[in-house]
C-alpha positions as CSV (number, residue, x, y, z in Angstrom):
1,M,20.7,8.2,-17.0
2,K,23.4,10.7,-16.2
3,H,21.0,13.5,-15.2
4,Y,19.8,11.3,-12.4
5,L,23.2,10.8,-11.0
6,V,24.5,14.4,-11.0
7,P,22.3,15.8,-8.2
8,V,23.2,12.8,-6.0
9,L,27.0,13.3,-6.6
10,L,26.7,17.0,-5.8
11,L,24.8,16.3,-2.7
12,C,27.4,13.9,-1.5
13,L,30.2,16.4,-2.2
14,F,28.8,19.6,-0.7
15,S,26.4,18.5,2.0
16,C,27.3,17.2,5.5
17,K,23.7,16.2,6.2
18,P,20.5,15.6,4.4
19,L,18.6,18.6,3.1
20,P,16.2,19.7,5.8
21,P,12.5,18.9,5.0
22,K,9.7,21.3,5.3
23,V,8.3,19.6,8.4
24,Y,10.2,16.3,9.0
25,Y,11.9,13.6,7.1
26,T,10.1,10.5,5.8
27,G,12.0,7.8,7.6
28,L,12.0,4.1,6.9
29,C,12.7,1.4,9.5
30,T,12.0,-2.3,8.9
31,M,10.9,-4.5,11.7
32,N,12.0,-8.1,10.9
33,T,9.8,-10.0,13.3
34,Y,8.4,-13.5,13.8
35,D,5.0,-14.6,14.8
36,T,5.8,-17.5,17.2
37,T,2.1,-18.7,17.1
38,R,2.5,-19.8,13.5
39,S,5.0,-22.0,11.7
40,F,6.7,-21.4,8.3
41,D,8.6,-24.4,6.9
42,T,10.6,-25.5,10.0
43,A,10.6,-22.1,11.8
44,F,8.3,-19.4,13.0
45,R,6.5,-17.2,10.5
46,P,8.4,-14.1,9.4
47,V,6.4,-10.9,9.4
48,K,8.3,-8.1,7.8
49,I,6.9,-4.6,8.6
50,D,8.2,-1.6,6.7
51,L,7.5,1.4,9.0
52,F,7.4,4.8,7.2
53,F,7.3,7.5,9.9
54,P,7.9,11.2,10.6
55,A,11.7,11.3,11.5
56,E,13.7,14.2,13.0
57,K,17.0,12.4,12.3
58,V,18.0,10.0,9.5
59,N,20.8,7.6,8.9
60,S,21.9,8.7,5.4
61,K,22.9,11.8,3.5
62,V,20.8,11.0,0.5
63,P,17.3,9.6,0.0
64,M,16.7,6.0,-0.9
65,S,16.3,5.0,-4.6
66,Y,13.5,2.9,-5.9
67,E,16.1,0.2,-6.5
68,E,16.7,0.0,-2.7
69,I,12.9,-0.2,-2.0
70,M,12.6,-3.0,-4.6
71,D,15.5,-4.9,-3.1
72,M,13.7,-5.0,0.2
73,S,10.8,-7.0,-1.3
74,A,12.9,-10.2,-1.6
75,L,13.7,-10.0,2.2
76,R,10.2,-10.8,3.2
77,L,11.0,-14.5,3.5
78,N,14.7,-14.5,4.4
79,Y,16.0,-11.5,6.3
80,Q,19.6,-12.5,5.7
81,L,19.4,-12.8,1.9
82,P,22.5,-11.4,0.2
83,R,21.9,-8.1,-1.7
84,D,22.9,-9.7,-5.0
85,S,20.2,-12.3,-4.6
86,A,17.7,-9.8,-3.5
87,H,18.5,-7.7,-6.6
88,L,17.5,-10.6,-8.8
89,E,13.9,-10.0,-7.8
90,S,14.2,-6.3,-8.2
91,K,15.4,-6.8,-11.8
92,Y,12.5,-9.1,-12.5
93,L,10.1,-6.4,-11.1
94,A,11.7,-3.6,-13.0
95,D,11.6,-5.7,-16.3
96,A,7.9,-6.4,-15.8
97,I,7.1,-2.7,-15.1
98,A,9.2,-1.6,-18.1
99,Q,7.4,-4.0,-20.4
100,E,4.0,-3.0,-19.1
101,F,4.6,0.7,-19.6
102,R,7.0,0.4,-22.6
103,L,10.0,2.0,-20.9
104,D,13.2,2.2,-23.0
105,S,15.2,0.9,-20.0
106,A,14.1,-1.0,-16.9
107,S,17.2,0.3,-15.0
108,S,15.8,3.8,-15.3
109,L,13.3,2.9,-12.6
110,F,16.2,2.2,-10.1
111,H,17.3,5.8,-10.1
112,Y,14.0,7.3,-9.0
113,N,14.4,9.4,-5.9
114,T,11.8,8.3,-3.4
115,G,12.4,11.1,-0.9
116,I,12.5,8.5,1.8
117,Y,15.5,8.1,4.2
118,P,16.6,5.1,6.3
119,A,16.1,6.0,9.9
120,S,16.0,4.5,13.4
121,L,13.0,4.6,15.6
122,P,13.4,7.0,18.5
123,A,13.4,5.5,22.0
124,T,10.7,7.9,23.1
125,G,8.2,10.0,21.2
126,K,7.2,13.6,21.9
127,R,4.2,13.2,19.7
128,K,2.1,10.2,18.6
129,Y,0.8,9.8,15.1
130,P,-2.2,7.8,13.8
131,V,-1.2,4.6,12.0
132,I,-2.3,3.2,8.7
133,I,-1.6,-0.5,8.2
134,Y,-1.1,-1.2,4.5
135,A,-1.9,-4.7,3.0
136,A,-0.1,-5.2,-0.3
137,G,-1.4,-7.0,-3.3
138,M,-0.8,-10.6,-4.1
139,N,3.0,-11.2,-3.7
140,G,3.4,-7.4,-3.5
141,S,5.5,-5.2,-1.1
142,S,6.2,-1.6,-0.3
143,W,7.4,-0.8,-3.8
144,E,3.7,-0.8,-4.9
145,N,2.7,2.5,-3.3
146,I,5.9,4.2,-2.2
147,V,4.9,7.6,-3.5
148,L,1.7,7.5,-1.5
149,F,3.5,6.4,1.7
150,H,5.8,9.4,1.4
151,Q,2.9,11.7,1.0
152,L,1.0,10.2,4.0
153,V,4.0,10.5,6.3
154,Q,4.5,14.2,5.3
155,Q,0.8,14.7,6.4
156,G,1.4,13.2,9.8
157,Y,0.8,9.5,9.6
158,I,2.8,6.4,10.2
159,V,2.4,3.7,7.5
160,A,3.1,0.1,8.5
161,A,3.4,-1.7,5.2
162,L,3.0,-5.5,5.0
163,S,4.3,-7.7,2.2
164,S,2.0,-10.4,0.9
165,V,3.4,-13.7,2.0
166,G,1.1,-16.7,2.0
167,L,1.6,-20.3,3.1
168,Y,5.0,-21.9,2.7
169,P,6.9,-21.5,0.4
170,G,5.7,-17.9,0.6
171,Y,4.1,-17.4,-2.8
172,M,0.4,-16.3,-2.7
173,S,-1.7,-18.1,-5.2
174,A,-4.8,-19.4,-3.5
175,A,-7.5,-18.6,-1.0
176,P,-5.7,-20.2,2.0
177,D,-2.8,-17.8,1.5
178,L,-5.2,-15.0,2.3
179,E,-5.7,-16.3,5.8
180,E,-2.0,-15.8,6.6
181,Q,-2.1,-12.2,5.3
182,V,-5.1,-11.5,7.6
183,K,-3.2,-12.9,10.6
184,D,-0.2,-10.7,9.6
185,I,-2.4,-7.6,9.8
186,L,-3.6,-8.6,13.3
187,F,-0.1,-9.5,14.4
188,T,1.2,-6.1,13.1
189,R,-1.5,-4.4,15.2
190,Q,0.0,-6.0,18.3
191,Q,3.5,-5.0,17.3
192,L,2.5,-1.3,17.1
193,A,2.6,-1.1,20.9
194,R,6.4,-1.3,20.6
195,I,6.6,1.9,18.6
196,P,6.8,5.1,20.7
197,L,5.5,7.3,17.9
198,A,2.4,5.2,17.2
199,D,-1.0,6.2,18.5
200,T,-2.5,2.7,18.8
201,S,-6.0,4.2,19.5
202,R,-6.1,5.4,15.9
203,I,-5.4,2.6,13.5
204,G,-6.9,2.5,9.9
205,L,-6.4,0.0,7.1
206,L,-5.4,0.7,3.5
207,S,-4.9,-1.9,0.7
208,W,-4.5,-2.5,-3.0
209,S,-5.9,-5.5,-4.9
210,M,-5.8,-8.8,-3.0
211,G,-5.0,-6.8,0.1
212,G,-8.6,-5.5,0.0
213,S,-9.9,-9.0,0.9
214,A,-7.3,-9.2,3.7
215,I,-8.3,-5.8,5.4
216,T,-12.0,-6.5,5.2
217,K,-11.6,-9.9,6.8
218,A,-9.3,-8.5,9.4
219,A,-11.9,-5.9,10.3
220,M,-14.5,-8.7,10.7
221,Q,-12.3,-10.1,13.5
222,Q,-11.1,-6.9,15.2
223,P,-12.4,-3.3,15.1
224,F,-10.4,-0.7,13.2
225,K,-11.2,3.0,12.8
226,C,-11.7,2.9,9.0
227,L,-10.9,1.0,5.8
228,L,-9.8,2.3,2.4
229,S,-9.5,-0.2,-0.5
230,F,-7.9,0.4,-3.9
231,D,-9.7,-1.8,-6.4
232,G,-9.8,-4.6,-3.9
233,T,-10.8,-8.2,-4.5
234,E,-13.5,-8.0,-1.7
235,I,-15.8,-6.8,-4.5
236,H,-15.8,-9.6,-7.1
237,R,-17.3,-9.7,-10.6
238,Y,-18.1,-13.2,-11.7
239,G,-17.7,-14.2,-15.4
240,T,-14.3,-12.8,-16.4
241,E,-11.9,-15.4,-14.9
242,P,-13.4,-18.8,-14.0
243,A,-10.4,-19.9,-12.0
244,W,-10.6,-16.7,-9.8
245,D,-14.4,-17.3,-9.4
246,A,-13.6,-20.6,-7.8
247,Q,-10.9,-19.1,-5.5
248,Y,-13.3,-16.3,-4.5
249,N,-16.0,-18.8,-3.6
250,E,-13.5,-20.7,-1.4
251,M,-12.5,-17.4,0.3
252,M,-16.2,-16.7,1.1
253,R,-16.6,-20.1,2.6
254,S,-13.5,-19.7,4.9
255,P,-14.0,-19.3,8.6
256,G,-14.5,-15.8,9.9
257,V,-16.3,-14.3,6.9
258,K,-19.0,-12.3,8.6
259,P,-19.7,-9.1,6.7
260,E,-22.2,-7.9,9.3
261,R,-19.2,-7.3,11.6
262,L,-17.9,-4.6,9.3
263,T,-19.1,-1.4,10.8
264,A,-16.3,1.1,10.4
265,P,-16.3,3.8,7.7
266,Y,-15.3,2.3,4.4
267,C,-14.3,3.6,1.0
268,Y,-13.7,1.6,-2.2
269,L,-12.0,3.1,-5.2
270,S,-12.6,1.1,-8.4
271,S,-11.0,0.9,-11.8
272,E,-12.9,0.4,-15.1
273,H,-14.5,-3.0,-15.2
274,P,-14.8,-5.4,-18.2
275,P,-18.2,-4.7,-19.7
276,K,-19.5,-8.3,-19.6
277,V,-20.0,-10.0,-16.3
278,D,-22.6,-12.5,-15.2
279,S,-23.1,-11.1,-11.7
280,V,-21.4,-9.1,-9.0
281,F,-20.9,-10.3,-5.4
282,D,-20.4,-7.2,-3.3
283,L,-19.2,-8.2,0.1
284,M,-19.9,-4.7,1.4
285,K,-23.6,-4.8,0.6
286,H,-23.9,-7.3,3.4
287,S,-21.9,-5.1,5.8
288,K,-23.0,-2.4,8.2
289,A,-20.2,-0.1,7.3
290,A,-21.2,3.5,8.1
291,P,-20.6,5.5,6.1
292,A,-19.7,3.6,3.0
293,Y,-18.3,5.3,-0.2
294,F,-17.9,3.8,-3.6
295,M,-16.2,5.6,-6.5
296,K,-15.2,4.4,-9.9
297,I,-12.5,6.2,-11.8
298,K,-13.6,5.8,-15.4
299,G,-11.0,4.5,-17.8
300,A,-8.6,3.7,-15.0
301,R,-6.9,0.3,-14.8
302,H,-5.8,-1.7,-11.8
303,E,-2.2,-0.4,-11.9
304,D,-3.4,3.2,-11.6
305,F,-3.9,2.5,-7.9
306,S,-0.2,1.9,-7.4
307,S,2.8,4.2,-7.7
308,M,4.1,2.3,-10.8
309,V,2.4,4.6,-13.4
310,F,3.5,7.8,-11.7
311,I,7.1,6.6,-11.4
312,A,7.2,5.3,-15.0
313,E,6.1,8.7,-16.3
314,K,8.7,10.5,-14.1
315,V,11.7,8.5,-15.2
316,Q,10.7,8.6,-18.9
317,P,8.8,11.9,-19.7
318,S,8.6,10.9,-23.4
319,L,5.8,8.5,-22.4
320,G,3.5,11.5,-22.0
321,D,0.7,11.9,-19.5
322,I,0.1,8.2,-18.8
323,D,-0.8,9.0,-15.2
324,K,-3.5,11.5,-16.3
325,G,-3.4,13.1,-12.9
326,R,-4.9,10.1,-11.2
327,A,-2.1,9.7,-8.7
328,A,-2.9,13.2,-7.4
329,V,-6.6,12.5,-7.3
330,I,-6.2,9.2,-5.5
331,G,-3.6,10.7,-3.1
332,N,-6.0,13.6,-2.2
333,I,-8.9,11.2,-1.6
334,T,-6.7,9.0,0.6
335,S,-5.6,12.0,2.7
336,L,-9.0,13.4,3.1
337,F,-10.5,10.0,4.1
338,F,-7.9,9.4,6.8
339,D,-7.9,13.0,8.0
340,E,-11.6,12.6,8.7
341,Y,-11.8,9.2,10.1
342,L,-8.4,8.8,11.8
343,K,-7.5,12.3,12.8
344,G,-11.1,13.3,13.5
345,N,-10.8,16.4,11.3
346,N,-13.9,17.8,9.5
347,A,-12.3,17.1,6.1
348,G,-15.6,17.1,4.2
349,F,-14.8,13.8,2.6
350,G,-18.3,13.0,1.4
351,K,-18.7,16.5,-0.1
352,H,-15.4,16.2,-1.8
353,L,-16.5,13.0,-3.6
354,D,-19.8,14.6,-4.5
355,S,-18.0,17.5,-6.0
356,L,-15.9,15.2,-8.2
357,F,-19.1,13.3,-9.3
358,S,-20.9,16.5,-10.3
359,A,-17.9,18.4,-11.8
360,S,-16.5,15.5,-13.8
361,P,-19.1,12.9,-14.5
362,D,-17.0,11.8,-17.5
363,K,-14.2,10.8,-15.1
364,Y,-15.9,9.6,-11.9
365,S,-19.1,7.8,-10.9
366,K,-20.9,6.3,-8.0
367,E,-21.2,2.8,-9.2
368,Y,-22.8,1.1,-6.2
């Protein structure tokens, strides 16, 4: 643990300001807002938006640790929660990740340097950046994909990350909770008009897991430039979990499920599936998304589409190559997709996927 603390101590002793970035800092500012059109317990609904953005100035001499990002997760329901109470959830998360990846110490995760700085939004913006709204997985938050957010900001994007908060008491577990997440996405879109740096004419959607159902349903109600889903639940395989089969059926019967309204460019990155399923209900087969890309990363599991595997490997190198380079592949795919469909660059996204399919058929496939 000591070798993580030494660089931080040296930086505090010998630096009067943060080390200058190559282009700009990755800043983080949280908007603790309320949607007054919806109730939550006896008050209005909290909508916590973590804004990762290109910052010229920051409010700290050192980057934020993964511990600080984890602590923020508990604040999605109560913005005034004491830090000690928030840290209880962080400890639970760290213990779960440590158990999953067999880390020697859960606390080693807390010292991971995210490269992200707390920062204030400028009153005016000389330049506007395209925005990616991120919908977290079930009961998730920004800690899920913090490495990817840093990368995207350094490539000229704003990421507005939304925690998953369902109906009161705020624990997502059933189909009706998804409706609140969809409304959070649409509410966040409205709030972007308050951000001087945000180009509200270029908004895309990104998600992991349950967030995939949220972004596709949000795009059925309002147009977005593009959608990228990491192993999302909008593509459902019947036969592995009967309880989830029932929940998915309820989701599909909910108001506003109209796949034909999905017309924006769409990409779905998939993990390896259980070999035995009765049938597959692919929501996107009923859509008119153009173009639509589907890619399976063979041997990958659901967690590979988050930052957890990458961070676990970094804090404990003795684990070996558990990431298998997938974080870099997924990050590159993500950048190319948004470069093409948000920035309007000729990124050659389709050709890039085809090159992966042809060069490494043992690793990648077009499943759909």
